[in-house]
C-alpha positions in Angstrom: -2.0 -21.3 -17.9 -1.4 -19.4 -14.6 -2.0 -21.0 -10.9 -1.9 -19.5 -7.9 -1.0 -20.9 -4.4 -2.0 -18.6 -1.5 -5.9 -17.9 0.1 -4.8 -14.8 1.4 -3.1 -11.9 -1.0 -3.0 -14.4 -3.9 -6.3 -13.9 -4.4 -6.9 -10.5 -3.3 -4.2 -9.1 -4.7 -2.6 -11.3 -7.6 -6.4 -12.1 -9.1 -7.7 -8.6 -10.1 -4.2 -7.5 -11.1 -4.1 -11.0 -13.7 -7.5 -10.3 -14.7 -6.4 -7.0 -15.8 -3.8 -8.1 -18.2 -5.1 -11.2 -19.5 -8.4 -13.1 -20.2 -6.2 -16.4 -19.4 -7.8 -18.6 -16.7 -6.3 -18.7 -13.5 -5.8 -22.0 -11.9 -7.1 -22.1 -8.1 -7.2 -25.2 -5.5 -11.0 -26.0 -4.4 -9.8 -25.2 -1.0 -9.6 -21.2 -1.6 -13.6 -21.4 -3.1 -15.4 -20.3 0.7 -12.5 -17.9 1.2 -13.0 -16.0 -2.7 -16.9 -16.2 -2.1 -16.3 -14.5 1.1 -15.1 -11.5 -0.8 -17.1 -9.5 -2.5 -14.9 -7.5 -4.3 -13.3 -10.8 -6.2 -16.9 -12.0 -7.5 -16.7 -10.5 -10.6 -13.6 -12.7 -11.6 -15.3 -15.9 -10.9 -15.8 -16.2 -14.5 -11.7 -16.1 -15.1 -11.1 -19.3 -12.5 -10.5 -22.7 -13.5 -11.0 -24.6 -10.0 -8.9 -27.9 -9.4 -9.2 -30.7 -6.4 -5.5 -29.4 -4.7 -2.8 -27.3 -5.2 -0.5 -30.4 -6.6 -3.0 -30.0 -9.5 -2.3 -26.4 -10.0 1.5 -27.1 -9.6 1.4 -29.9 -12.3 -0.9 -27.6 -14.7 0.3 -24.1 -14.7 3.0 -23.0 -16.5 3.2 -20.2 -14.8 3.0 -20.2 -11.1 2.7 -17.6 -8.6 3.6 -18.5 -4.9 1.7 -16.3 -1.9 2.5 -18.5 1.1 4.1 -18.2 4.0 8.2 -18.2 3.8 8.3 -21.3 5.5 5.6 -23.0 3.1 7.3 -21.3 0.0 10.8 -22.6 1.1 9.6 -26.4 1.2 7.8 -25.8 -2.1 11.1 -25.1 -4.2 12.1 -28.7 -5.0 8.7 -29.5 -5.9 8.1 -26.6 -8.2 11.4 -26.7 -9.5 11.0 -30.4 -10.7 8.1 -29.3 -12.9 9.4 -29.1 -16.5 6.5 -27.3 -17.7 6.5 -24.4 -15.4 8.5 -22.0 -16.8 7.6 -19.0 -14.8 7.3 -18.8 -10.7 6.7 -15.5 -9.2 7.2 -15.9 -5.4 5.8 -13.5 -2.6 8.2 -11.7 -0.4 10.2 -12.5 1.8 10.9 -15.9 -0.1 12.5 -17.8 3.0 12.3 -17.0 6.5 15.7 -15.5 7.0 18.4 -14.2 4.0 20.8 -16.7 5.0 18.0 -19.0 4.0 17.6 -17.4 0.7 21.1 -17.1 0.0 21.6 -20.7 0.2 18.6 -21.4 -2.4 20.1 -18.7 -5.0 22.4 -21.5 -7.0 19.0 -23.9 -7.0 17.0 -20.8 -8.4 20.0 -20.1 -11.1 19.8 -24.2 -12.0 16.6 -24.5 -12.2 16.4 -22.9 -16.0 13.1 -21.3 -14.7 12.3 -17.5 -14.8 11.7 -16.9 -11.0 11.1 -13.3 -9.4 10.0 -12.4 -6.1 7.3 -9.5 -5.8 8.7 -6.3 -4.6 5.7 -3.8 -5.0 7.6 -0.6 -4.0 9.9 -0.6 -7.5 6.4 0.2 -9.5 5.3 3.1 -7.4 4.9 6.7 -8.6 6.6 8.0 -5.4 9.8 5.5 -6.2 9.8 6.6 -9.7 10.2 10.0 -8.4 13.0 9.1 -5.9 14.9 7.0 -9.1 14.7 10.5 -11.2 16.2 12.4 -7.9 18.7 10.0 -7.3 19.9 9.6 -11.4 19.8 13.1 -11.8 21.9 14.0 -7.8 24.3 16.9 -7.7 26.3 17.6 -4.9 25.5 20.6 -4.1 21.6 20.0 -4.0 21.3 17.8 -0.8 23.9 15.8 1.6 20.9 13.1 2.2 17.5 11.9 1.8 14.9 10.4 4.1 12.6 8.2 3.6 9.5 7.7 6.4 7.2 5.2 6.2 5.2 5.4 9.4 2.0 3.1 9.4 0.0 0.7 11.8 0.7 -2.9 10.8 -2.9 -4.8 10.0 -2.2 -7.5 12.1 -1.6 -5.1 15.7 -4.6 -3.1 14.3 -6.7 -6.2 14.3 -5.1 -7.6 16.9 -3.6 -10.9 15.0 -1.5 -13.4 16.3 0.4 -14.6 12.9 3.7 -14.9 11.2 3.9 -11.4 9.8 4.7 -10.2 13.2 7.2 -12.5 13.8 10.8 -12.2 13.1 12.0 -15.5 13.4 9.0 -16.9 10.8 10.2 -13.9 8.3 7.6 -11.1 9.4 8.3 -7.9 11.4 9.1 -4.3 10.5 12.5 -5.3 8.6 11.5 -9.2 6.7 7.8 -8.2 5.8 7.6 -4.5 5.3 11.1 -3.0 5.5 12.3 -5.5 3.0 10.6 -3.6 0.4 12.6 -0.6 0.7 15.8 -2.8 0.8 14.8 -4.0 -2.6 14.1 -1.1 -4.0 17.6 0.8 -2.6 19.3 -2.3 -4.5 17.3 -1.6 -7.6 18.7 1.9 -7.7 22.5 0.8 -7.2 23.2 1.2 -3.5 25.2 -1.7 -2.1 26.6 -0.6 1.0 24.9 -0.1 4.6 26.6 2.1 6.9 24.0 1.3 9.9 21.0 -0.7 10.5 19.3 -0.9 14.1 15.8 -2.7 15.1 14.0 -1.4 18.1 11.9 -3.6 20.0 8.3 -2.4 21.3 8.1 -3.3 25.2 4.2 -3.4 24.6 4.3 -6.4 22.3 8.1 -7.9 22.7 8.5 -7.7 19.1 10.7 -5.7 16.6 8.2 -2.7 15.4 10.9 0.2 14.3 13.4 -0.2 12.1 15.9 2.7 11.3 19.1 2.4 8.2 
């Protein structure tokens, strides 16, 4: 049984994905019902949903659990989900915690949990990432000396003028911990380990980190 914790991307991201690969019921806490019903694109999946009373019920009844919550909330949930013997697979959203040091601090606990744990880094599965991997795997020194990856966009929370954790570096948000971490995971997956330079830039209009060059 698959359970989901997280009333944002947990609903509009994971439910369609799960429904395309399995007919299994998805456990959701009843407090997400109004959010679910407010998104017209999700209503066609309602036959796949099994509503339960609380998030604790989702944790207690699931064998596979998807945790798509704020980094601070995910960190607090770790002891509870690791203690559930019936939970064999846990998928977390990125970033796992509010900071790299906090994430490293729980790495051993994850290893000792005897559960399959993963963090959802989607860039690895994109077509352009596969093209990049093919280029690098067939790299010839005479072909090029560097590759520039330029990712320009206006984050949803800036476009909609939302004040949430996704724009706060200290809470695991911002240009590097919420967005750039996808590139870090991809390059790590491709075998890169050493960083020669990394610089964050503050946008004076927002007084927040909005640009990153590495």
